[in-house]
C-alpha positions in Angstrom: -2.1 25.8 50.5 -5.1 27.8 49.4 -5.0 31.5 50.5 -8.1 32.6 52.3 -9.5 35.9 50.8 -12.0 37.3 53.3 -13.4 39.8 50.7 -14.0 37.1 48.1 -15.4 34.6 50.6 -17.8 37.2 52.1 -19.0 38.2 48.6 -19.5 34.5 47.7 -21.3 33.8 50.9 -23.8 36.7 50.6 -24.4 35.9 46.9 -25.4 32.4 48.0 -27.7 33.8 50.7 -29.3 36.5 48.6 -32.5 34.5 47.8 -33.1 33.4 51.4 -32.4 36.9 52.7 -34.7 38.4 50.2 -37.5 36.2 51.4 -37.2 37.3 55.0 -36.0 40.9 54.9 -39.5 42.5 54.6 -40.6 40.7 57.8 -37.5 41.8 59.7 -37.9 45.4 58.7 -41.7 45.6 59.2 -42.2 43.4 62.2 -39.0 41.7 63.4 -35.5 42.6 64.7 -35.2 45.7 62.4 -38.5 47.4 62.9 -37.2 50.0 65.4 -34.3 51.2 63.1 -36.1 53.7 60.8 -38.0 55.2 63.8 -34.6 55.7 65.6 -33.1 57.3 62.5 -36.2 59.5 62.0 -35.8 60.7 65.7 -32.2 61.9 65.1 -31.7 62.6 61.3 -33.8 65.3 59.6 -36.1 64.1 56.7 -34.6 65.0 53.3 -31.1 64.1 54.4 -28.8 62.2 51.9 -28.2 58.9 53.6 -25.9 56.0 52.6 -27.0 52.5 53.6 -23.7 50.6 54.1 -24.3 46.9 53.6 -27.8 47.3 52.2 -28.4 43.7 51.4 -31.5 43.3 49.2 -32.3 47.0 49.8 -35.5 46.8 51.8 -34.1 49.0 54.6 -32.9 51.6 52.0 -36.4 51.5 50.4 -38.0 52.0 53.9 -35.7 55.1 54.4 -36.7 56.5 51.0 -40.4 56.0 51.9 -39.8 57.9 55.2 -38.5 60.9 53.2 -34.8 60.4 52.8 -32.6 60.4 49.7 -30.8 57.1 49.9 -28.0 55.2 48.1 -27.5 51.6 49.1 -24.2 49.8 48.7 -23.4 46.1 49.2 -20.5 43.7 48.5 -22.8 41.1 47.0 -23.8 41.5 43.3 -26.7 39.2 43.9 -28.0 41.4 46.7 -27.7 44.5 44.6 -29.5 42.8 41.7 -32.4 42.1 44.1 -32.3 45.6 45.5 -32.5 47.2 42.0 -35.4 44.9 41.1 -37.4 46.7 43.8 -37.1 49.8 41.7 -34.7 52.8 41.7 -35.7 56.5 41.5 -34.2 60.0 42.1 -34.5 59.3 45.8 -33.1 55.7 45.8 -30.1 54.2 44.0 -28.0 51.0 44.6 -24.4 50.0 43.7 -22.0 47.2 44.4 -19.0 48.1 46.6 -16.7 47.4 49.5 -17.2 49.0 52.9 -13.5 49.4 53.3 -13.1 51.2 50.0 -16.2 53.3 49.5 -16.6 54.8 46.0 -17.6 58.3 47.3 -15.8 61.6 47.9 -15.0 62.9 51.4 -18.0 64.2 53.3 -20.6 63.2 50.7 -23.5 62.2 53.1 -25.5 63.9 55.7 -26.5 60.6 57.4 -25.4 56.9 57.3 -26.8 53.5 58.3 -24.8 50.3 58.7 -27.0 47.4 60.0 -25.2 44.1 60.7 -22.5 44.9 58.1 -19.4 46.0 60.0 -19.1 42.6 61.7 -18.8 40.9 58.2 -15.6 42.9 57.4 -12.1 41.6 58.0 -10.9 44.9 59.6 -13.8 46.7 61.2 -11.8 49.8 62.0 -11.0 50.3 58.3 -14.8 50.2 57.5 -15.5 52.5 60.4 -12.9 55.0 59.2 -14.3 54.9 55.6 -17.8 55.6 57.0 -16.3 58.6 58.9 -14.6 59.8 55.7 -17.8 59.9 53.6 -20.0 61.4 56.3 -20.1 65.2 56.9 -18.7 66.6 60.1 -21.2 66.6 62.9 -23.6 64.3 61.2 -24.9 60.9 62.4 -24.3 57.2 61.7 -26.7 54.5 62.9 -25.0 51.1 63.4 -26.7 47.9 64.2 -24.2 45.4 65.7 -25.1 41.7 66.3 -25.3 41.0 70.1 -24.1 37.9 72.0 -27.4 36.1 71.5 -27.6 36.5 67.7 -27.8 33.2 65.8 -25.6 34.5 62.9 -22.7 34.5 65.3 -22.5 30.8 64.9 -20.9 31.6 61.5 -17.7 32.3 63.4 -17.7 29.1 65.5 -15.3 27.2 63.2 -12.5 29.7 64.2 -12.2 27.5 67.3 -10.8 24.8 65.0 -8.3 27.3 63.5 -10.4 27.6 60.3 -10.9 31.0 58.7 -14.3 32.6 59.0 -16.0 35.7 57.7 -18.0 36.8 60.7 -16.2 39.1 63.1 -16.9 38.3 66.8 -16.6 41.8 68.3 -19.2 42.5 71.0 -21.3 45.7 71.3 -19.2 47.1 74.1 -16.0 46.5 72.1 -17.4 48.3 69.1 -18.6 51.2 71.3 -15.1 51.7 72.6 -13.6 51.4 69.1 -15.9 54.1 67.9 -15.2 56.5 70.7 -11.5 56.1 70.3 -11.6 56.9 66.6 -13.6 60.1 66.1 -17.1 59.3 67.1 -19.4 60.5 69.9 -22.2 58.2 71.3 -25.5 60.0 70.9 -28.0 57.2 71.6 -28.3 53.5 71.9 -31.0 50.8 72.3 -31.3 47.1 72.4 -33.1 44.6 70.2 -33.9 41.5 72.2 -35.2 38.0 71.4 -38.7 37.0 72.3 -38.9 36.3 76.0 -37.0 39.4 77.1 -39.2 42.3 78.1 -38.4 45.9 78.6 -39.4 45.5 82.2 -36.8 42.8 82.7 -33.9 45.0 81.4 -35.0 48.5 82.4 -32.9 48.7 85.5 -29.8 47.1 84.1 -26.7 49.1 83.1 -26.0 49.2 79.4 -23.2 46.6 79.6 -25.7 44.0 80.9 -28.4 45.1 78.5 -26.0 44.6 75.6 -25.0 41.2 76.9 -28.6 40.0 76.4 -29.2 41.5 73.0 -29.8 40.0 69.5 -28.6 43.4 68.2 -27.6 46.7 69.7 -28.3 50.0 67.9 -25.8 52.8 68.1 -26.4 56.4 67.1 -22.9 58.0 66.6 -21.9 61.5 65.7 -18.8 62.3 63.7 -16.6 64.7 65.7 
């Protein structure tokens, strides 16, 4: 019987998706589901901070952060993604490397800020990734996490688990991740939802966070290392 290696399968899957992802990432960051992320980071993390982009994909978000005045290093499991990220251009303010979120190649307390957008849910053991993020972040500094919500189409990648098949998309919900973070050395500083078209701010304004999260495509967390 063939052994399922989550790490290798995830790397292979994202290598195969790199071209498609590269075609759509600019639209996501400029006008779509990721357009509010850099403004949220700019609200909380001082310009000039040294930020790690954990699961950077093709690097467009890292590039956006560098353009906003941050020093950024992007890391991703996929060699194809990193190749596309590097083709955008590296500089003193922006570098990329291939690596595993559960075994980050950085010393303790290297960074003064961190971003992980739709990356923790693609790890086999999310707590290991979260602990590594905590390790490389300076005490008292901030991590921005974007976690896929219940309405996100990519969650269909985990559907085959119902047949007992191994999958590489973790199914944790935003409220589960929030509890996991708070129980493991993080303080919640801020949070906001990203919704599909058809959901307006007026529709969700009076709802508690649990119900807001239940409607989201993605929930953004701003966490402080304590």
